[in-house]
N, C-alpha and C positions, 0 to 999 in steps of 0.2 A: 634442656632442650624445650623449646618456646612452642606453643603449638597456635595455629592460624584454625579459626574454628568456621566453618561455612554450612550451608542448608541450601539444600535442593527438595522440587515438588515431588497431717501429719497428725500421745496428749490429746491438743487443740489441733484439728487437722487442717487449718488454716494458720499458715503461720504470721506470727506477731507484727512480724517485720511489715508485713503484707494487708494486714486487715484493714488499715486505715490510709495507708499512704501519705504522703507529706502534704503541702502545700507547695506548688510549684508554679511552672508558667502557665499550664494548662487552668490552674483556678486563677490565676491573676487575670486572663485571658476572659475567661468566663465573669468575673467579676466587671472587667471594663465595659465586656457585651451588654451587660443590665444598667450598667448605669448610662451607657450611651442612647440603651432602648428607652429607659426613662427618659433622658434629655428630650431626646427626639419625640417622643409621643406629646411629652407637655407642650412643645415648639408647634407640633401638628394642630393640638387644642386651641392654643392660643392663635392660629391660622383660621379654624374654622370659627373660634368667636369673632373674627373681624366682619366686618360690613359687607363682605364679599361669600363669608362662611355660610356653612350650614352645620351649627355646633351640635343639634343631636347627632346625624348621622356622622359628623367626624368623631364623637364620644364610642359610638358605635364600632370604629373602624380600629380606633386607635387601642379600646380594649381587647378588640380580637389581637389586633399586633402584639400588646404586650402578654396575653394569653398565648401566644405563640412563641414569645420568644422565652417567656420563662420556663415555656415546656421544653424547648430545643435545650437549654442553658441546662435545665436539670438530668435530661437523659444525656447529655452530652457529658455532664460530669458524675454520672452512674458509670457510663459505659464509654472513654474516651476514644477506643479504639473502632466501635460500631457507629454506622452511618445516620443512624436514626436521629440523633441528637443535631447533625449537620443538615438534616435535610427538614427536620423542623424549623433550624432557624434559616433556612431559604424560602419557609411558608409562612414564617416572621417579615421577611423581606418582601414577599409578596402582597401581604397585606398592608404593608408601610406602603406599597408604592400604588395600591388601590386608594389605600387613605388621602393621598394627594388631592384626589377629583373634589370632595368636599369644600377645599381650602379656597376655591373661589379664583388662584390664581392662573391665568391663563394657560401658562406653561407646564404647569402639574398638571392640568385637569389632562391633556393629552397625555402625559405617563400615567394617568389613571385609564385611561382610554384604551391605553396598548396593552396595556399588565390588567384590565380589570378581573376577566376569569381565569388568570395565574395559578389563584388557591386551589382553582378546582383540580389543574393540572398536577399540582404538588399533592395534592390531596393522594390522587391515584397513584403517584409514584412511592409515596408513604405505605400505603396499603400493599403497594406489590414487592416494598422494598423488604417490610416487618419478617421475620425480627434481626434481620442481619442487616440491615441497611444498604443491602444490594438487591440488586432487582437479579433474577436467575429465571433463566429459559427463555426462546427467543418468542415465546407467543408474550409472556409480560412485558419483555421490552417492548416489542410492537406496539402494545397496550399505552404505554409511558409514552414513545415518541408521539402517537397517535394524540393523545392527550394534551401535551405542549404545542403541536402543531394546531390542534384546536383551538385550545388557549391564546397563544401568542401571535401566531400566524395571521389568524382570521380576525384577532380582536384588532391587530395593526392595519389589516385591510379595510376593514371597516372604520376605523380612526382616519385613512384615507380619504373615504367615498361618504362622507356624513348626509344625510337627507337627500340620498339618491335611491333610483331604482335597483342599483349595484349592491348598494348598504344592505338593503330587504334580502337581496337575493344570497348573501354572504352571509346575514342573518339567518336565514331559514338552513342554510348548506352548514352554520357552525351547530344550528340546534339539533339537526339531524346526527350530525358527525358526534357532536358533543354526549348524546341519547346512545349513541350504539357504543362509544368507550367508556360509558358509566355500567351501560349491561353488560359489557365484557368483560370491565373489572368483577362484576358481581360474580359474573360464571365462574370466574379465576379462582377467586377467594374460596367459594364453595366448593371448589374442586381440590384445591389445596385442603381445605377443613377435610376431606372426604378421604383423602390418602394422608391423611398426618395421623401419626399413633397415638395413644390414649394419651400420653404424657402431653404431649404437641399441642395434640386438641384442646386440652384444657386451657393450655397457655394461650392458644391463638381464638379461641370460639369470642370469647368478648369483645375483643377489638374485630375480629372480622364481622361477628354479627353486625356490632355498630356503623361500620363501615359498609358492608351492603345496605343496611339502611338511607347510609348519608349519600352515598354515590348515588343509589337511583332516586333518592328523593330532593337532590341540590336541582338537577334539571329537570326534573319534574315540576316543583313548586310554582313557578313563575308559570311553565304552559300549560299549568291547570285553572290553577286562583286567578290569575289575571284577567283570562277571558271570562272568569264568573264576577269579574267587577270586585274584585279584591283590590283593596289600595296596595299600592306597590309599596310603601314602607312595610307595610305588614309582612309583603312575601319577602322583603331585605330583611326584616329582625328575624325571620323562621330561619331562612337561610345564613344567618350570620348565628343562632343559635345553635346550628347542628356544624358550621363550619369551628365554632368553637369549641366543641364537644369532641372533635377529631384530635388535636393535640394532647387535651387531655385523657381522650381515651389509650394514647399513643404511652403518654406518662405512665398510666396504671399499669396498662400490660408489660412496662419497662419495669417498673416499682414491686409489681406485685405478681408477675407474672412467674416466678423463679428465676430471674435473671439477677446473679451477684452482681457487685459491683466490680468492674474492673479497676486496674490499678497501673500506675505508671510503671515503664519498661525499667526503669531506673532503681526503682523500687527494688524488681527480680533480682537485678546485677547485685544489689548492695547486699540483699538477704543471702544470697547464695556465695557472695563475698564474705561474708562475717560466720556464716554458719555450714559447719560441714553437714549437707543435710544428706538425710536418708534415701530410700528410692523414693517410697510414697509420702514423700515432704516434697521433695523435688517436684513431682507431678502434682501435687494439691498447690504447691505454689504457681506454675503454669496455669494451673488450671484457673484459679484466681484472677493472675494477671489478665488472663483472654476472656471472664465469665464464663467459661463453658465448664458446667458441671459435669459432662458426661468425656471431657478430654482425658484421653490417657497416653502415657508414655510408655513406649515399651525400648527393650536395650539389644542390643547387639551382643549373641555370643559366640565369641569367636570357636571355641573348643566345639559346638556343636553347629556352628555354622548355620544358624536360625537365630530368628528375634524371639525373645520371651519378655514373660510381664513380671511386677517383683516379686514374684514367688518361684520365678524360674518355670513357667509354666510355656509352652511353646504358644505363638502369636500368629495367627494366619489371616492377611488381609483378605476381605470380600471387595475385590474389584467393581462387582455388580450394583454395589450401593452408593449411589450417589450422593445421600444426604450426608456420609461418613467424608471428611476430607482426610488425606494423607501425606505426611511430611518428614522427608528422610532427615535423619541430621548426621552431618559430616564433621571431622575434624580430621586438618591435613588430608582430606580425601579418602579416609578411612571410616566407614560407617561402625555410627558408635548407638543408633538408635533410630526411633520415630515417633513423630507425634499425630496420634489420632485426633480427629476432631469433629464435632457438627458444624457440617457446612452451612446448615440453617440458620445458625446463630452468629456464626460469626463470616465478614463479610469478607472472602476468599482468603489469600495463604498468606499474604502480605504480613497481617498483622503476627501470623503463627511462624511465619518466615522468621521476622526479627526478636520473638521473643525466644525461639527456638535458638536463634544465633547464640545467646546469653547463656540459652541450656546448652548449649554444644560445650561450651567452657567447663558446667558443673559435673557433666556426662564425661568427659575428657578426666578430669579432676578423680572421679569416681573407677575409671577404668584404670588409671593408675595407683590408687587407693589398691584398689583389688589386686593387680599385679603385685604389689610391695606385700599386702597379706600374704599374696599366695607363696611370696619368697619367704616371709616369714615361718608362715606354716612348713615349708619344704626345710628351712633350718631348725626349727623346732622340732621336727621329728628325725632329722638328721642326727641333732643332739640325744633324742632320745635312742637312735639306732645307737649311738658310740655307748651309751652308759648300758644297752643291753648287749653289747658285743662284749663290752668290759666284764660286766657282770659273767657274762659267758666265759670269759678268759680265767676270772677269777675263780669259777667251779673248776674247769680244765686243772688250772696248777694244784688249788685242793685236793682236787680228787689225784691226780698224779701224785704227789705230796704224801696223800694216804695209802693209797694202792701201792706205792711204790717208794718212795725211800724208809718211810715210817715201818712198811713190812720187813726192810732190808734191815734197819736197825734193831726189829725185835727180833730176828732171824739171828741177827749177830750176838744180840745181850743171851739167846736161848743156845747159841754156841761156846761162848765164850763160857758160861755157865757149866755147860754139860762138861768137858774140857777141863774146868776147874775140879769136877766131882770124880771125876775119872783120873787124875793126874796125882801122881803117889810122892812128887815132887814139892815138901811145902814151900820149898822157896818160888815154886809156879802156881801156887794156889791164890796165894795172897794178890799178884798181880792181876792175874785172869779175874778174882773177883772185884778189883778196884775197875778195870777193865768194865766189867759186866754193869757195873754200877754207872759207868760214864754215858755206855750205852742206852742206859734207861733214862739217863736224866735227857741226853740228846733226843731219845724219842718223846721225854715228855715235855721238850721246847717246842719239837717239832708240830706235836697234837695241838699246842697252845698257837703256835703259824696257823696251823690249819683253820682253827676255828677261826683266828682272829681273820683271817682270809675271806671265808664264810664257812659260817658254823653249822652244823650238821641239824641242828636244831631247826633253823631258818628254813632250810629244804624240806625237813621232813615233817614239821609239826607248826610251822608259823609264824606269824609278827608275834603275837603275843605267846607263846611258849617260849623261842628266843629269845624274848625279853625277860620272861622271869626267870630262865636261866642264867641269865646276864647280872640280875639282879641279885640273885641268891649267891653270885661268887662275889660278889662287892665284899670290902672288909668295913664297913661302914653302915649302921642300919639306914636301910630304904624301903619304900614301900613303891608299889605298884597300882595304879589303878585303870582298867582296860575296859573298852565297850566297843569294840569291833564288830564289823559282819566282814569276815577274813575273805569270804566269797566274792565279793564286790572289790576288793583290793586288787589292781592288778601287779604282778612280780617285780615288776621295778620299782614301783611305790614303795610295796611291805619291805623292799631291800634297802632302798634309799632311808625308809624311817627308822629301820632297824641302826644303820651306820650314824644317824645323827643321834640316836639315843645312847650307842656305844660311845661313840666320838665326846659327847657333852659330859658322861659319867666319867672318861676315862680326864677331863680336866679337870671335874671335882675332886677326884681321888687325887691328882697330880698338884693342884695350882690351889684351888678354893678354902683348903684347911678347914673345910666343913664337918659338923658332925654328924647329920642327918643330909638324907635326899630323896625326894619324890619324882617319880614318873606318873604321869597323867596321858592317855592315848585313849581318845572318840571319835565318835565321826556323827558329823553333823552337814546336811544338805550337799552330800557327795564330794566334802573334805573328810580328810584325816587331821584330825589337830593335837599335835605333841606339845608337851607343857614339861620340860625338867628344873627341876628347881632345887636348890640347895640353901643354906646359910649360912654360907662361909666368908671368905672377907670380902667379894665382891670386886668390884674395879677392871673388870674382863672385859676388853673389846674382839669386835668379829676380826680384824685383822693381826692381831699381835698376839700369838702364843696359844690361841687357843684351838688350831688344829680344823677349824668349822671352814675356813675360807673353801675349800676345794669340793665341801656337803654345800656350801652355799650357790656354786655353779650348778648341783647337781639337782637341788631344790630347782633354781630357775629354768632348768632346761625341762622340768616338768612342769613349769608357770605355777610353782609354789612361790611361796614366801618363807622367809625365814629372820626372827627380830629376836635381838640377844638385849636383856636391860639386866644391868649388876652395879648398883650403886656402892661405893667404895662402905664397908662394913654392915651392908643390908643384904649381901647373899647376893647369888646370878638366878636370874629365869631366862632358859632359850624356849622361845614359842616357836612351831613352825605349823603351818597349813599348807598340804599335799592334795591335791585333787584325785579323785577317785572314782569309780562308777560308782552312780547311785544305785 
């Protein structure tokens, strides 16, 4: 049966498969963008060096373009699912449009006029979108929209009426609105810093501090310095320095602000397919893919009808916490888990939705594996129950034989002897004594049978005593070395150990032609270790006449192991490991 996942709104903790990711279409695209930016910048410098161009101004703008492009490429490579890299590249494009002005080409000059202040709008957008890459909240969205209107709409209007009174009025309105937008931006950044927890404040403080200074200084510099008679080139240089510092500050925020590099979704899919991951490893793989170290995966426990974490503790979602995103993971419309993530770090739920769609496969696999393990555990318990039931039946049969038939034989023997003593007929005495001896032999055979079914010493004195009794009754030299804490050994394990030793010794007597045999019984790290070794002819096999095949099933039911090492003319060694309580 196939499952179709859908999603609705690790030693080394980071899987090696996800630590670096492999070069793919994104890396190729970023290299292409870098090469294209370099070529376009060189072409613009060539135009600025022309007779109608302004080379110093062109160099200044091209360097700004390259700085923004490099920052965007690095940020996008670092966190492909985050929008900061894309916004930085948009800022680079805006710088490129501005750089067309000093080329001296009339058509390009119009483009420069229309988009001349666009970098300021992009700067506002970037600051309010950091760190997730998405602007959150109506107030912030309004500020960003006003910023772009101030830059593009007013610049386009000024380009249509150059040298007129309307041009001066539009410029005045643009300056006033631009200053308002910048002040509102600074206030929004300050509020975010104040509302952030200590961990996020450490990440946001360097960039937001620089951003507040930059957004206030960029419109203030010309309004303050130009009336004081400062040269326009100096004003432009100061603004360029501030604009150049913004992408650098963003890149430093991404690299040094605790943002781990995200990885391609394909890497997560391949890793989950190759490696049967544990719950913590799966959660870490998803956190690495999305670049959110606080991300948490929780699992649906159908038996308790609740969500639990890796350790089985119940998890409750806090709907009032707007900074924590929540995404349910479904497989065939069945809830298998959920993903909790930092909504301030991840732009929207879509990246999480795509990654969780891959994760749903792993969760479903884990669910099926858990069901299989549960079934195996139930089977194991059933096999142990069968063994214990068989032992109980052995005990019942041995008790019935001992208390019933054996006692009857003993009483018959006594009665035969009594009749023989009291009879005066010589012809009767002989047969009666023969009958009594036959009854005694039958009773002795019955006692041996009862002992073989379930030795009294095993029930009354324990495993070591029963094994000693077994060794003492052998018809060959034998040694026993035992170091066991019998109080920690379950009854079923002790009985299995005894029957294995008994069967191995029986095989030694019957088939091995051995002169000596040794039995070693030790206990180590929750295991009973049995070793029965003889110096016989060897060549024994588990399934050929050894009588251990049935006991091997019993050992397997107890999750133990049995191994027979038998080299011709070098004897036979039977080694058994049985789990027991530590």
